[in-house]
C-alpha positions in Angstrom: 112.6 242.7 147.1 109.7 243.6 144.7 109.9 247.3 145.7 108.1 246.5 149.0 109.8 247.7 152.2 110.5 244.7 154.5 111.1 245.0 158.2 112.9 242.6 160.5 112.1 241.8 164.1 114.5 239.9 166.4 113.6 238.7 169.8 115.9 237.1 172.4 113.8 235.4 175.1 115.9 234.2 178.0 115.4 232.9 181.5 116.0 236.4 183.0 114.4 238.7 180.5 113.3 239.3 176.9 114.6 241.9 174.4 113.1 242.8 171.0 114.4 245.0 168.2 113.0 246.1 164.8 115.3 247.0 161.9 114.8 248.0 158.3 116.7 246.3 155.4 119.7 248.6 156.0 120.0 247.6 159.7 118.6 250.9 161.0 117.0 250.3 164.4 113.4 251.5 164.3 112.1 250.3 167.7 113.1 248.3 170.8 111.3 246.6 173.7 112.0 244.8 176.9 110.0 242.5 179.1 110.4 239.8 181.8 111.6 236.2 181.6 110.6 234.3 178.4 111.3 230.6 178.8 109.1 227.6 178.0 109.7 226.5 181.6 107.1 229.0 182.6 104.6 227.5 180.1 104.1 228.4 176.4 101.4 231.0 177.2 103.6 232.8 179.7 106.6 232.7 177.4 104.6 234.0 174.5 103.0 236.8 176.6 106.5 238.0 177.5 107.7 237.9 173.9 104.5 239.7 172.7 105.0 242.4 175.4 108.6 243.0 174.2 107.8 243.1 170.5 104.6 245.1 171.2 106.8 247.9 172.7 109.2 247.8 169.8 106.3 248.0 167.3 104.8 250.9 169.2 108.2 252.7 169.3 108.6 252.2 165.5 105.1 253.8 165.1 103.9 250.9 162.9 100.3 250.2 161.9 98.8 247.1 160.4 100.3 247.6 156.9 103.9 247.8 158.3 103.3 244.9 160.8 102.3 242.7 157.9 105.7 243.3 156.3 107.7 242.3 159.4 109.7 239.1 159.2 110.3 237.8 162.7 113.0 235.6 164.3 112.7 234.5 167.9 115.3 232.8 170.0 113.7 231.3 173.1 115.1 229.5 176.2 113.8 225.9 176.6 112.6 225.5 173.1 114.0 221.9 173.1 111.3 220.8 175.5 108.8 218.3 174.2 106.0 219.9 172.2 107.3 223.5 172.7 108.1 224.2 169.1 104.8 222.8 167.8 102.9 224.9 170.3 104.8 228.1 169.4 104.2 227.5 165.6 100.5 227.1 166.3 100.2 230.6 167.7 98.4 233.1 165.4 100.6 236.1 164.6 100.2 239.2 162.4 103.7 239.0 160.7 104.8 238.2 157.2 106.8 235.2 158.6 108.0 233.9 161.9 110.8 231.4 162.8 111.9 230.0 166.2 115.3 228.8 167.5 116.7 228.2 170.9 118.2 231.3 172.7 121.6 229.6 172.4 121.4 229.2 168.6 120.2 232.8 168.4 123.3 233.9 170.3 125.6 231.8 168.1 124.1 233.3 164.9 124.7 236.8 166.3 128.2 236.1 167.6 129.5 235.0 164.1 127.2 237.1 161.9 125.4 233.9 160.7 128.6 232.2 159.6 129.8 228.8 160.9 131.1 228.9 164.4 130.4 228.0 168.0 129.8 229.6 171.4 130.4 228.5 175.0 127.9 230.1 177.3 129.0 230.4 181.0 126.2 231.8 183.0 123.7 230.3 185.4 124.1 227.2 183.3 126.8 226.2 180.7 126.7 224.8 177.2 128.8 224.6 174.1 127.0 224.8 170.8 127.5 225.8 167.2 127.1 224.9 163.5 129.7 223.7 161.0 128.8 222.9 157.3 125.2 222.2 158.1 126.0 220.1 161.2 124.8 221.1 164.7 127.4 220.9 167.5 126.4 220.5 171.1 128.6 219.8 174.2 127.1 219.6 177.7 124.3 221.9 178.8 122.0 219.1 180.0 120.9 221.0 183.0 121.9 221.5 186.6 122.8 219.5 188.7 123.5 216.6 186.3 125.5 218.8 183.9 126.3 222.6 183.3 129.8 222.1 184.6 131.7 225.4 185.1 128.5 227.4 185.4 127.4 229.8 188.2 125.1 227.2 189.6 128.0 224.7 189.7 130.2 227.2 191.5 127.5 227.8 194.1 126.8 224.1 194.6 130.5 223.3 195.2 130.8 226.2 197.7 127.8 225.0 199.7 129.1 221.4 199.7 132.5 222.4 201.0 131.0 224.9 203.5 129.0 222.1 205.1 132.1 219.9 205.2 134.2 222.7 206.9 131.4 223.2 209.4 131.7 219.5 210.4 135.5 219.7 210.6 135.9 217.5 207.4 137.5 220.3 205.4 139.8 223.3 206.1 137.8 226.4 207.0 138.4 229.5 204.9 136.8 233.0 204.6 134.7 231.9 201.7 133.2 228.8 203.5 132.6 230.9 206.6 130.7 233.5 204.5 128.6 230.7 202.9 127.6 229.3 206.3 126.8 232.8 207.5 124.1 232.8 204.8 122.5 229.9 206.7 123.2 231.4 210.2 125.8 228.6 210.6 123.0 226.1 210.8 123.3 223.1 208.4 119.6 222.4 208.8 118.8 225.8 207.4 121.0 224.9 204.4 119.0 221.7 204.0 115.7 223.6 204.1 117.1 226.1 201.5 118.3 223.2 199.3 114.8 221.6 199.2 113.4 224.6 197.2 116.6 226.1 195.7 116.8 226.4 191.9 119.9 226.7 189.6 119.4 230.4 189.8 119.6 230.4 193.6 122.9 228.4 193.5 124.2 230.7 190.8 123.5 233.7 193.1 126.5 232.5 195.2 128.9 232.6 192.3 129.9 236.3 192.6 130.9 235.5 196.3 133.0 232.6 195.1 134.7 234.7 192.4 135.4 237.5 194.9 137.1 235.2 197.4 139.0 233.5 194.6 140.3 236.8 193.3 141.3 237.7 196.9 143.4 234.5 197.2 141.0 232.3 199.2 142.5 228.7 198.6 139.1 227.0 198.4 137.6 229.7 196.2 140.7 229.5 193.9 140.3 225.7 193.6 136.5 225.9 192.9 137.1 228.6 190.2 140.1 226.8 188.7 138.1 223.6 188.4 135.2 225.6 186.7 137.7 227.2 184.3 139.0 223.8 183.3 135.5 222.6 182.5 135.0 225.7 180.3 138.5 225.1 178.7 137.3 221.6 177.8 134.0 222.8 176.2 136.0 225.2 174.0 138.6 222.7 173.0 136.0 220.0 172.1 134.1 222.5 169.9 137.4 223.2 168.0 138.0 219.4 167.7 134.5 219.0 166.3 135.4 221.4 163.5 134.3 224.8 164.7 136.4 227.5 162.9 135.8 230.0 165.7 134.5 230.0 169.2 133.2 232.9 171.4 132.7 232.8 175.1 129.4 234.4 176.3 127.3 234.6 179.4 127.4 236.4 182.7 130.3 234.4 184.0 132.4 234.8 180.8 134.3 238.0 181.8 135.1 237.0 185.4 136.2 233.5 184.3 138.2 234.4 181.3 141.4 235.3 183.3 141.3 231.8 184.8 141.2 230.0 181.4 144.2 228.3 179.9 146.4 230.5 177.8 145.9 228.4 174.6 142.1 228.7 175.0 142.2 232.4 175.7 144.3 233.0 172.6 141.8 231.2 170.4 138.6 232.9 171.6 137.0 235.4 169.3 134.9 238.4 170.5 131.2 238.3 169.5 130.2 240.3 166.3 126.7 240.9 167.7 124.2 239.9 170.3 121.4 237.3 170.4 118.9 239.8 169.1 121.2 240.3 166.0 121.1 236.5 165.6 117.3 236.5 165.7 117.3 239.2 163.0 119.7 237.1 160.9 117.1 234.2 161.3 114.3 236.6 160.2 116.2 237.6 157.1 116.8 234.0 156.2 113.1 233.3 156.2 112.6 236.1 153.7 115.5 234.8 151.5 114.0 231.3 151.6 110.7 232.4 150.2 
């Protein structure tokens, strides 16, 4: 490396928050930073402001000046990077680093989960998606967004619960403790549910998922059916990734731990724990840009 000390900055910019970490060539952590949501859905300027706040804190903690900053190779995983024009706009931003590279937050998580080796991940959180890479091929299954896709996600669980609660309220479905609690959120008024729906986001629907999981774990028959159906969708994502050639698959996301006991035994046996997080993946990306020079 020409005797020059290189530094590596990894940023994971997600829909709920942004994390940054600076490491030296040996992997020693020199500085870390946090900030709010960083997704292109908020607009490129807002997403970059959040990313810059996170890496600014990390740089400050590392005690770096202009000389060190100019030796930082940066990898950034960002939610919503697939949106039209997002990547071009990000690459046009002026930065002080030696190099910078961008990937989606999912790809960053996959790089981290398998230490940059071939493999795939299934993310079960607010949304859901299966993605990975095998021998230079990108794999993708689902994850086209709620409500048309994202099967087995938190948002999907919430949607199903609201649908069935309204049916139970009408007498079109068996009432259960779960469905009663959902309707209590709307003061047992379907029109209040309609007003909520008009402005509800995937995140709002996903906020109902812990309630669904709790009732399912307590034996509520409707809760169990909703969760079982979600688990079958996640099973399918995992199996399809293996069919497409993924040598290893890791389950990630806020719903991964609660859902795992509901997955099929064959799927649970084949899942591999993550090596590292999405920030580790972004750092792998940063190191590749140095290797590629």
